[in-house]
TIDOVO-210993 format. One record per residue (C-alpha): residue number from 1; x, y, z. Coordinates in steps of 0.001 Angstrom, whole numbers, always signed. Example, Ala and Ser with C-alpha at 12.3 -4.5 7.8 and 13.67 -1.06 7.14 Angstrom:
% residues 2
@nr->1 X->+12300 Y->-4500 Z->+7800
@nr->2 X->+13670 Y->-1060 Z->+7140
END
This chain:
% residues 322
@nr->1 X->-1605 Y->+255 Z->+20719
@nr->2 X->-293 Y->-789 Z->+24193
@nr->3 X->+156 Y->-4455 Z->+24931
@nr->4 X->-3276 Y->-4485 Z->+26778
@nr->5 X->-6163 Y->-3370 Z->+24686
@nr->6 X->-8606 Y->-781 Z->+26156
@nr->7 X->-12298 Y->-1204 Z->+26365
@nr->8 X->-12591 Y->+1157 Z->+23356
@nr->9 X->-10175 Y->-1071 Z->+21445
@nr->10 X->-12111 Y->-4113 Z->+22524
@nr->11 X->-15339 Y->-2468 Z->+21279
@nr->12 X->-13924 Y->-910 Z->+17910
@nr->13 X->-12397 Y->-4198 Z->+16848
@nr->14 X->-14824 Y->-6734 Z->+18508
@nr->15 X->-15980 Y->-8195 Z->+15176
@nr->16 X->-12381 Y->-8811 Z->+13954
@nr->17 X->-11291 Y->-10146 Z->+17325
@nr->18 X->-14115 Y->-12733 Z->+17157
@nr->19 X->-12714 Y->-14040 Z->+13955
@nr->20 X->-10998 Y->-17149 Z->+15399
@nr->21 X->-7795 Y->-16829 Z->+13482
@nr->22 X->-7334 Y->-13293 Z->+14575
@nr->23 X->-8356 Y->-13292 Z->+18320
@nr->24 X->-6979 Y->-10680 Z->+20789
@nr->25 X->-3438 Y->-11708 Z->+20206
@nr->26 X->-3664 Y->-11081 Z->+16489
@nr->27 X->-5306 Y->-7672 Z->+17109
@nr->28 X->-2521 Y->-6733 Z->+19470
@nr->29 X->+1 Y->-7666 Z->+16827
@nr->30 X->-1847 Y->-5521 Z->+14290
@nr->31 X->-1756 Y->-2568 Z->+16748
@nr->32 X->+2083 Y->-2906 Z->+17008
@nr->33 X->+2592 Y->-3254 Z->+13310
@nr->34 X->+4247 Y->-516 Z->+11008
@nr->35 X->+3292 Y->-552 Z->+7251
@nr->36 X->+4292 Y->+1618 Z->+4374
@nr->37 X->+2053 Y->+2024 Z->+1473
@nr->38 X->+3842 Y->+3195 Z->-1585
@nr->39 X->+1380 Y->+4970 Z->-3864
@nr->40 X->-1860 Y->+6408 Z->-2565
@nr->41 X->-3878 Y->+6141 Z->-5820
@nr->42 X->-6543 Y->+3468 Z->-6532
@nr->43 X->-4954 Y->+472 Z->-4807
@nr->44 X->-3067 Y->+2369 Z->-2196
@nr->45 X->-5943 Y->+4459 Z->-956
@nr->46 X->-8180 Y->+1201 Z->-662
@nr->47 X->-5417 Y->-490 Z->+1159
@nr->48 X->-4817 Y->+2393 Z->+3451
@nr->49 X->-8433 Y->+2675 Z->+4509
@nr->50 X->-8812 Y->-1134 Z->+5172
@nr->51 X->-5697 Y->-1296 Z->+7199
@nr->52 X->-6678 Y->+1898 Z->+9262
@nr->53 X->-10080 Y->+272 Z->+10054
@nr->54 X->-8545 Y->-2939 Z->+10915
@nr->55 X->-6290 Y->-1124 Z->+13570
@nr->56 X->-2816 Y->-1303 Z->+12084
@nr->57 X->-850 Y->+810 Z->+14459
@nr->58 X->+1214 Y->+2872 Z->+11996
@nr->59 X->+951 Y->+3669 Z->+8317
@nr->60 X->+3411 Y->+5679 Z->+6222
@nr->61 X->+1603 Y->+6877 Z->+3206
@nr->62 X->+4032 Y->+7699 Z->+237
@nr->63 X->+2987 Y->+9548 Z->-2854
@nr->64 X->+4447 Y->+12111 Z->-5132
@nr->65 X->+1245 Y->+13056 Z->-6852
@nr->66 X->-1862 Y->+15379 Z->-6319
@nr->67 X->-5655 Y->+14654 Z->-6576
@nr->68 X->-7507 Y->+15258 Z->-9955
@nr->69 X->-11256 Y->+14997 Z->-10633
@nr->70 X->-10635 Y->+11876 Z->-12772
@nr->71 X->-9265 Y->+10095 Z->-9556
@nr->72 X->-12545 Y->+10237 Z->-7861
@nr->73 X->-14098 Y->+7256 Z->-9777
@nr->74 X->-11983 Y->+4756 Z->-8141
@nr->75 X->-9765 Y->+6341 Z->-5360
@nr->76 X->-12122 Y->+5918 Z->-2448
@nr->77 X->-10406 Y->+8330 Z->+224
@nr->78 X->-10803 Y->+11457 Z->-1791
@nr->79 X->-13677 Y->+13809 Z->-2624
@nr->80 X->-14395 Y->+16803 Z->-4828
@nr->81 X->-12950 Y->+19338 Z->-2327
@nr->82 X->-9675 Y->+17550 Z->-2379
@nr->83 X->-9623 Y->+17607 Z->-6234
@nr->84 X->-10648 Y->+21218 Z->-6358
@nr->85 X->-7898 Y->+22124 Z->-3928
@nr->86 X->-5344 Y->+19872 Z->-5824
@nr->87 X->-4176 Y->+18495 Z->-2435
@nr->88 X->-1340 Y->+15839 Z->-2496
@nr->89 X->-2944 Y->+12452 Z->-2102
@nr->90 X->-700 Y->+11462 Z->+831
@nr->91 X->-1904 Y->+14596 Z->+2780
@nr->92 X->-5548 Y->+14150 Z->+1787
@nr->93 X->-5512 Y->+10438 Z->+2677
@nr->94 X->-3957 Y->+11091 Z->+6042
@nr->95 X->-6580 Y->+13721 Z->+6890
@nr->96 X->-9364 Y->+11341 Z->+6093
@nr->97 X->-7737 Y->+8305 Z->+7796
@nr->98 X->-7385 Y->+10345 Z->+11004
@nr->99 X->-11178 Y->+11015 Z->+10950
@nr->100 X->-11695 Y->+7304 Z->+10610
@nr->101 X->-9341 Y->+6035 Z->+13248
@nr->102 X->-7698 Y->+8615 Z->+15502
@nr->103 X->-6146 Y->+5978 Z->+17793
@nr->104 X->-3449 Y->+4950 Z->+15135
@nr->105 X->-408 Y->+6842 Z->+13697
@nr->106 X->-560 Y->+8206 Z->+10264
@nr->107 X->+2531 Y->+9691 Z->+8538
@nr->108 X->+2029 Y->+11259 Z->+5213
@nr->109 X->+5141 Y->+11452 Z->+3037
@nr->110 X->+4626 Y->+13723 Z->+29
@nr->111 X->+7692 Y->+12332 Z->-1904
@nr->112 X->+8912 Y->+10007 Z->-4638
@nr->113 X->+10299 Y->+6724 Z->-3889
@nr->114 X->+13731 Y->+6663 Z->-5442
@nr->115 X->+17185 Y->+4997 Z->-4782
@nr->116 X->+18003 Y->+8249 Z->-2766
@nr->117 X->+14840 Y->+8214 Z->-795
@nr->118 X->+13995 Y->+4587 Z->-43
@nr->119 X->+16048 Y->+4092 Z->+2820
@nr->120 X->+14377 Y->+6923 Z->+4756
@nr->121 X->+10953 Y->+6292 Z->+3515
@nr->122 X->+10873 Y->+2497 Z->+4230
@nr->123 X->+12893 Y->+2468 Z->+7367
@nr->124 X->+11405 Y->+714 Z->+10493
@nr->125 X->+8402 Y->-792 Z->+8787
@nr->126 X->+7399 Y->-4480 Z->+8966
@nr->127 X->+5676 Y->-4664 Z->+5616
@nr->128 X->+5389 Y->-2750 Z->+2327
@nr->129 X->+2101 Y->-2463 Z->+297
@nr->130 X->+2453 Y->-1994 Z->-3304
@nr->131 X->+36 Y->+591 Z->-4690
@nr->132 X->+2443 Y->+1943 Z->-7382
@nr->133 X->+1755 Y->+2424 Z->-11086
@nr->134 X->+5103 Y->+1636 Z->-12797
@nr->135 X->+7404 Y->-1440 Z->-12776
@nr->136 X->+10512 Y->+477 Z->-12195
@nr->137 X->+9327 Y->+1434 Z->-8763
@nr->138 X->+8289 Y->-2026 Z->-8023
@nr->139 X->+11636 Y->-3449 Z->-8932
@nr->140 X->+13157 Y->-859 Z->-6520
@nr->141 X->+10728 Y->-1963 Z->-3675
@nr->142 X->+11744 Y->-5587 Z->-4539
@nr->143 X->+15318 Y->-4927 Z->-4151
@nr->144 X->+14927 Y->-3091 Z->-793
@nr->145 X->+12554 Y->-5793 Z->+619
@nr->146 X->+15069 Y->-8544 Z->-424
@nr->147 X->+17979 Y->-6691 Z->+1161
@nr->148 X->+16177 Y->-6035 Z->+4377
@nr->149 X->+14410 Y->-9313 Z->+4532
@nr->150 X->+10871 Y->-7817 Z->+5003
@nr->151 X->+7797 Y->-8902 Z->+3039
@nr->152 X->+6049 Y->-6810 Z->+470
@nr->153 X->+2626 Y->-7482 Z->-1257
@nr->154 X->+2381 Y->-6783 Z->-4974
@nr->155 X->-645 Y->-6027 Z->-6951
@nr->156 X->-1648 Y->-4230 Z->-10093
@nr->157 X->-4784 Y->-3329 Z->-12157
@nr->158 X->-3478 Y->-4132 Z->-15675
@nr->159 X->-1137 Y->-6461 Z->-17520
@nr->160 X->+2389 Y->-7261 Z->-16446
@nr->161 X->+5413 Y->-5755 Z->-18469
@nr->162 X->+6051 Y->-6998 Z->-21851
@nr->163 X->+5670 Y->-4857 Z->-25030
@nr->164 X->+3798 Y->-1569 Z->-24697
@nr->165 X->+2499 Y->-1439 Z->-21093
@nr->166 X->-1190 Y->-408 Z->-20645
@nr->167 X->-2250 Y->+2159 Z->-18108
@nr->168 X->-5425 Y->+3221 Z->-16456
@nr->169 X->-5265 Y->+6300 Z->-18524
@nr->170 X->-4891 Y->+4599 Z->-21812
@nr->171 X->-6953 Y->+1500 Z->-21326
@nr->172 X->-9497 Y->+2581 Z->-18608
@nr->173 X->-10237 Y->+892 Z->-15243
@nr->174 X->-13336 Y->-15 Z->-13316
@nr->175 X->-13782 Y->+814 Z->-9630
@nr->176 X->-14548 Y->-2683 Z->-8663
@nr->177 X->-11214 Y->-4138 Z->-9677
@nr->178 X->-9523 Y->-1723 Z->-7420
@nr->179 X->-11497 Y->-2785 Z->-4556
@nr->180 X->-10989 Y->-6497 Z->-5418
@nr->181 X->-7276 Y->-6353 Z->-5742
@nr->182 X->-6739 Y->-4251 Z->-2737
@nr->183 X->-8819 Y->-6340 Z->-593
@nr->184 X->-6810 Y->-9373 Z->-1628
@nr->185 X->-3570 Y->-7583 Z->-700
@nr->186 X->-4937 Y->-6467 Z->+2683
@nr->187 X->-6200 Y->-9888 Z->+3537
@nr->188 X->-2607 Y->-11334 Z->+3011
@nr->189 X->-1260 Y->-8228 Z->+4945
@nr->190 X->-3466 Y->-9061 Z->+7974
@nr->191 X->-2401 Y->-12689 Z->+7925
@nr->192 X->+1262 Y->-11634 Z->+7920
@nr->193 X->+921 Y->-8781 Z->+10531
@nr->194 X->-1283 Y->-10935 Z->+12885
@nr->195 X->+1312 Y->-13664 Z->+13050
@nr->196 X->+177 Y->-16155 Z->+10353
@nr->197 X->+2931 Y->-15712 Z->+7750
@nr->198 X->+3493 Y->-19642 Z->+7689
@nr->199 X->-210 Y->-20162 Z->+6670
@nr->200 X->-70 Y->-17670 Z->+3812
@nr->201 X->-682 Y->-19278 Z->+518
@nr->202 X->+2036 Y->-18365 Z->-2037
@nr->203 X->+114 Y->-17704 Z->-5181
@nr->204 X->-564 Y->-15331 Z->-7869
@nr->205 X->-4251 Y->-14487 Z->-8210
@nr->206 X->-5543 Y->-12887 Z->-11383
@nr->207 X->-9153 Y->-11501 Z->-11525
@nr->208 X->-11381 Y->-10251 Z->-14348
@nr->209 X->-14300 Y->-8538 Z->-12628
@nr->210 X->-16078 Y->-7958 Z->-16008
@nr->211 X->-16054 Y->-11688 Z->-17171
@nr->212 X->-16340 Y->-12870 Z->-13405
@nr->213 X->-13231 Y->-14991 Z->-13931
@nr->214 X->-10754 Y->-15719 Z->-11148
@nr->215 X->-7559 Y->-17781 Z->-11646
@nr->216 X->-5007 Y->-18693 Z->-9188
@nr->217 X->-1460 Y->-20028 Z->-9931
@nr->218 X->+1453 Y->-21118 Z->-7661
@nr->219 X->+4017 Y->-18419 Z->-7041
@nr->220 X->+7100 Y->-19456 Z->-9004
@nr->221 X->+10206 Y->-20376 Z->-7032
@nr->222 X->+13151 Y->-17860 Z->-7056
@nr->223 X->+15542 Y->-18526 Z->-10002
@nr->224 X->+19109 Y->-19092 Z->-8952
@nr->225 X->+20314 Y->-16757 Z->-11818
@nr->226 X->+17889 Y->-13937 Z->-10710
@nr->227 X->+20019 Y->-10804 Z->-10142
@nr->228 X->+18163 Y->-9846 Z->-6942
@nr->229 X->+17044 Y->-12903 Z->-5375
@nr->230 X->+19668 Y->-15286 Z->-6797
@nr->231 X->+22825 Y->-13357 Z->-7002
@nr->232 X->+21835 Y->-10521 Z->-4528
@nr->233 X->+22541 Y->-7764 Z->-7018
@nr->234 X->+20408 Y->-4885 Z->-6044
@nr->235 X->+20958 Y->-2723 Z->-9279
@nr->236 X->+17763 Y->-662 Z->-8679
@nr->237 X->+18831 Y->+416 Z->-5108
@nr->238 X->+22321 Y->+1550 Z->-6437
@nr->239 X->+20437 Y->+4024 Z->-8842
@nr->240 X->+22005 Y->+2179 Z->-11973
@nr->241 X->+18469 Y->+1431 Z->-12945
@nr->242 X->+15771 Y->+3823 Z->-11660
@nr->243 X->+12300 Y->+5107 Z->-12473
@nr->244 X->+11796 Y->+7013 Z->-15957
@nr->245 X->+11055 Y->+10744 Z->-15576
@nr->246 X->+7983 Y->+10465 Z->-17684
@nr->247 X->+4771 Y->+9642 Z->-15698
@nr->248 X->+3193 Y->+6449 Z->-17233
@nr->249 X->+24 Y->+7249 Z->-19191
@nr->250 X->-161 Y->+10876 Z->-17745
@nr->251 X->+911 Y->+13157 Z->-20621
@nr->252 X->+3249 Y->+14613 Z->-17904
@nr->253 X->+6940 Y->+14579 Z->-16916
@nr->254 X->+8395 Y->+14789 Z->-13450
@nr->255 X->+11428 Y->+17113 Z->-12994
@nr->256 X->+13685 Y->+16498 Z->-9873
@nr->257 X->+15704 Y->+19318 Z->-8332
@nr->258 X->+16705 Y->+18192 Z->-4820
@nr->259 X->+19436 Y->+20621 Z->-4441
@nr->260 X->+17221 Y->+23521 Z->-2935
@nr->261 X->+14064 Y->+24404 Z->-1064
@nr->262 X->+11551 Y->+26741 Z->-2807
@nr->263 X->+9376 Y->+29361 Z->-1223
@nr->264 X->+6056 Y->+28530 Z->-2823
@nr->265 X->+4426 Y->+31751 Z->-1981
@nr->266 X->+7313 Y->+33783 Z->-3410
@nr->267 X->+7013 Y->+31646 Z->-6548
@nr->268 X->+3253 Y->+32112 Z->-6675
@nr->269 X->+3702 Y->+35914 Z->-6732
@nr->270 X->+5957 Y->+35663 Z->-9754
@nr->271 X->+3789 Y->+33116 Z->-11719
@nr->272 X->+509 Y->+34799 Z->-11065
@nr->273 X->+1421 Y->+37400 Z->-13671
@nr->274 X->+1731 Y->+34758 Z->-16487
@nr->275 X->-1370 Y->+32584 Z->-15556
@nr->276 X->-3706 Y->+31028 Z->-12924
@nr->277 X->-1952 Y->+30125 Z->-9874
@nr->278 X->-3053 Y->+28266 Z->-6641
@nr->279 X->-737 Y->+27526 Z->-3659
@nr->280 X->-1073 Y->+25765 Z->-283
@nr->281 X->+1234 Y->+24501 Z->+2279
@nr->282 X->+1926 Y->+21237 Z->+85
@nr->283 X->+2266 Y->+22552 Z->-3441
@nr->284 X->+1827 Y->+25282 Z->-6018
@nr->285 X->-221 Y->+24644 Z->-9123
@nr->286 X->-138 Y->+26923 Z->-12102
@nr->287 X->-1751 Y->+26840 Z->-15630
@nr->288 X->+445 Y->+28739 Z->-17944
@nr->289 X->+538 Y->+28533 Z->-21781
@nr->290 X->-1469 Y->+25450 Z->-21889
@nr->291 X->+635 Y->+23524 Z->-19495
@nr->292 X->-402 Y->+22376 Z->-15819
@nr->293 X->+2565 Y->+23008 Z->-13604
@nr->294 X->+2661 Y->+21502 Z->-10103
@nr->295 X->+5672 Y->+22499 Z->-7855
@nr->296 X->+6625 Y->+20884 Z->-4555
@nr->297 X->+8578 Y->+22670 Z->-1729
@nr->298 X->+11626 Y->+20393 Z->-2367
@nr->299 X->+12019 Y->+21613 Z->-5912
@nr->300 X->+10285 Y->+18697 Z->-7461
@nr->301 X->+7802 Y->+19480 Z->-10264
@nr->302 X->+5237 Y->+17671 Z->-12351
@nr->303 X->+4574 Y->+19303 Z->-15832
@nr->304 X->+1357 Y->+18202 Z->-17486
@nr->305 X->+765 Y->+18649 Z->-21244
@nr->306 X->+3983 Y->+17214 Z->-22684
@nr->307 X->+5866 Y->+13812 Z->-22734
@nr->308 X->+8926 Y->+15384 Z->-24149
@nr->309 X->+11627 Y->+15705 Z->-21346
@nr->310 X->+13435 Y->+18397 Z->-23064
@nr->311 X->+10380 Y->+20592 Z->-23319
@nr->312 X->+9492 Y->+19931 Z->-19673
@nr->313 X->+13295 Y->+20821 Z->-18620
@nr->314 X->+12785 Y->+24056 Z->-20585
@nr->315 X->+9494 Y->+24914 Z->-18878
@nr->316 X->+10980 Y->+24262 Z->-15517
@nr->317 X->+14006 Y->+26579 Z->-16136
@nr->318 X->+11645 Y->+29303 Z->-17606
@nr->319 X->+9140 Y->+29391 Z->-14954
@nr->320 X->+10898 Y->+28050 Z->-11822
@nr->321 X->+14403 Y->+28680 Z->-12426
@nr->322 X->+17698 Y->+26839 Z->-13065
END
């Protein structure tokens, strides 16, 4: 958005501009803001829609996964057509958001946030929104945000780490908690991006929509001996600690092969002799021998039907190649 808002901008965002704390200056700041959303599932898709409708000028949507029918219960940007086509979430989200607000920039990134990719994926943004589903990636984001001195807004739908971690797949989740947590995250984002960082309440909010309970606690102060915020040791950025290859709660394993680019159409011709294959510009999906295999152009693959890394690597070598 340019420094001066157009009459169309004035009309589109009129109710938001009339909110005293926002005003025209806050709206202009939103239009110049650049935000990365890491994870376009339940939280990320809700965050993306709210930020797009609010007029945030640039959104980078980062997600490695594709849409399944079970996502539609809570992931509000997607529909049955997206699931039937097994579209990557970032691509489907971008298509939907461009239809909602064509005046902002939407940049989909069908990729995994890792120590090797984080500098490229999170460069030149003013704020990072957490829509992830695992703590290893959150720790990676935290290291990056501390190193670069940019804010990131954390949120999750289930319990914090400690013992066996619950997941949406294993414990279930209701759609309303997704909307609630995402709304709280976006409210803080709008305060930061519109120039009200100093007014932001530093707190942790815990919501139980089933019981109707809301609890807020002061955000703890950084610990002097914290490796990241105290000693400035960013071990997750170095790759010494990185996200596990198993996909949490998914009965699936992700395999990386960043050394080559794949011709998905050529691979589809080979695999269709062994099972059911669908391919588009973003990914190939095959059902072979009881496994659901999704392959991306950069060589990355998600193999659903096992949590055994050895089996997954064997299937990758067998069907995709060494």
